Structures are given as C-alpha cells and as structure tokens.
N, C-alpha and C positions, 0 to 999 in steps of 0.2 A: 659419157666421155667420147671425144672424137678420136677414135683409134688411129686414123690416118694422120691427123695432126700430131698426135703423140709419137707415132713412129717416125715421122719426118723430123721431129725434135731430136730423136736418137741419132739420126744421120748428121744433123747439124752440129750437135754436141760433139760427136766423134770427129767431125772435120775440124771444129774449133780446137779441140785438144791436140790433134795431130799437127796443126799449124803451130800451136804454142810449143809443142815438144820439138818440132823441126827447127825452131830457133835456138833451142838450148841443148839438145841431146846428142846430135851427130858427132861432135868432137870427142865426147867421152866414150861413145860407142866405138869410134875409130881407135881410140887408145886401147880400150879393152880388147877389141877384135884383133888388133895387131899383136898385143902381148899374148893372147890366147893362141893365135896362129903360130907365133914363134915357138911357144912351148910345145904345141903339137908337132911342129916340124922337127923339133929336137927329140922327139920320141916320148914326150910326156902324154898324159891323158887328162880328160876333164870328167869330173863327177858332177851330176846335176840332181837337184832335189827341190821339192815344193809339195804343197798339199792341194787336193781338189783340182781346180782348173790349173793351178801352178804345177801340179804333178803331171798333168797332161802336157803342159808346155815343156817341162823338163824332159819328158819322154820324146816329144816331138823333136826337140833340139838334139838329143842323143841319136835318134834315128836318122836325122839329116846328115850328121857327121859320119856315122858308121856306114850308112848306105851311100847316099849321094844327095846333094842339094839340087843344083841345076846343071851339073855337068858330070860326065864320066870321069872318075878319078878313083884312086885307091881309098879304102876306108880309113877313117881317122878314129883314134881311140877315145870313145866316150861311153859312159855308163850312167844310166838313169837309176838312182838309188831308190826309186819308187816302185820297181817292178818285181822284186824277188819276194813273193808273199811269205815264203818260209822264213827268210831272214827278218822281214818286217814284223811278222807275228811273234816270232821267237824273242826278238829284242823287246818288243812292246810288252810281252808277257813276263819275261825274265827280269827286265829292268824297268823301263817306263817308255811311254810313247814319245816323250821328248828326246829319247836317245836313238830312235829308229834310223836316223841318218848319220849321227855322229859316230856310232859304233862302226858303221860301214866305212866312213871316212878314215877312222883309225885303222881299219883292216886293209883297205884298198889304196888309200892315198899315200903318195910319196912326195918328198920335197920337189918342188917345181911343177907338180901337177896343179890343175886348177879346180876350184869348186864354183859351180854356178848355182847360187841359191835364190829361189824365187818366192816372194811373199807379198801379196797385194797389200797387206796391212803393215808389213815391216816388223811384225811382232810374233811371228810363228815361232814358238819355243823350239821345235825340233830343227827348224832351219837355223835359228840362232846358235843352237848347240853344234850344228854341223859347221858353222862358221868358226866357232871356237876350236873345234877339232882340226879344221883345216889350218888355222894359224899355228896350232901346236905341231902340225906336220910340215910347217914351212911351205904351205900352199897358198898362193894368192887367190882372192875371192872376187868374183863378179856377182854383185847383188842386184837383183831386179826387185824394186820395192814400189809401194804406192804411198799415198797420203804424205806424211812428213818423213818417211823412211823408217820410223819406229826404232826399236832397240837394235835391229840389224844394222840400220844405217849408222847409228851411233857406235856400234861395235866394230866398225871397219877400221883398217889400218892404212898406213901410207902407201903400201904396195897393192891395195885393193881398188876396185872400181865400183862406184855406186851409180846405178842407172835408175834414178827415181822418177816416178810419174806422180807428180804432186796433184792428185785429184782424189776426191772423197768416194767416188763410186767404183766399186770393185769391177764391174763389167768394163768401164772405160779404161781402168788400169790394165786389165787383162788384154784388151784390144791393142794397147801400145806394147805390152810385154811380148805379144806374138810378133809384132813388127820388129821389135828389137832382136828377138831370136833369129828371125830371117836375116836381119842386117848383120848379125854376128856370123851366121853361116856363110853369107856372101863374102864378108871380110876374110874369113879363114880361107876360103877357096882362092880368093884373089891374091892373098899374101903367099900362100904355099904353092899354088899352081899357076899363078899369073892371071892377069885380068882376062876375063872371058871375051873372046873375039865376037 
C-alpha cells in the first residue's frame, strides 16, 4: 500500500465533503445557532449528548459555552450529559443504557431549554430516547447526524433542527460535526455578545 497516497486521499475526501456541506448546511446551522443563542440569552440552557467521539464533541461544545470560545465573556449554561459517571452507571444499571441520557433530560431539562444530540449513524438508541424526552419536556432539539439521518432524523419535529452530514464514513461525519460545533459556538457568541471586532 502507498501510505502517502492513501493519506493524501483522506485530505482530498475531507476537502470534497466540506465543499459539499458548505453548499447546503450554513443556512440551517445559522437558524439553529440563532434559536439556541436566543434561548441562552433568555436564561435557558443546553444539554448535550452522544456516544464515543460524539460524546467528546458534546463535552467540547459544553466546555466552549461554559468557559469561552474565542472571546472573553460570561459563561453560558451548558451541560454535557456524558460526564457524570455516577449518574450514567446508575441509570444504565438500574434501567437500561438506552436511558442514560433521557433520564437526565427528564431531571434537568425545562421547557425552552435545548438538547444537542449527536449521532454519526443517526440511530443511537440513547440519543433517540433523549430526543423523545426533550420533546416531552417541550425542549427543541438540534440533531447532528450522519448517513441518511437515521431514526433520530425521522423523529424530529417542526421546531427542531437537523444538521445531517450525508456521508457513509464515520470519521468524515465526525470531522464535519466538529466544524458545526464550532460554527454554533461562534453564532451563539455573535448573537448574544455582538460580532467580534
């Protein structure tokens, strides 16, 4: 195998996907970002969840909001539902792993709060259950999915935002998801605190 040629293909595939997504995603990211920013500005919070690399992305997102993204500003209310090992293991043990996020949404979510659910397949059962719990709590959802959007994409409602990366490879989907996370963070900052000088 020519490793250099193979690695070059990774860069080229990533560039091609970014160009394709740049033609279709920015308007929906902007709608989601503005809605999320207005909720945070009104004193609401965002709960974020996902598995594996998507768990890391949800934690990254929450950290950028609570701490800072690219400017000094007050912290914003965001909680990654992937970080409390006592809650995660208790819920998985006492109920089912499919409930590890939905039970937290039921406990912490309030009407008008947001859920950010991330699933590269679109079929993660625990993220899907969190979406259902968010709807029951009158919380809008921003769903980051891959492939065809899966069950999560099909389970969204009129007030939700579906940011789908229609690509079969998990790593390519995750690369775009991280970019979307950064775009959402910048939108939140710009809407709440004004455009950065």
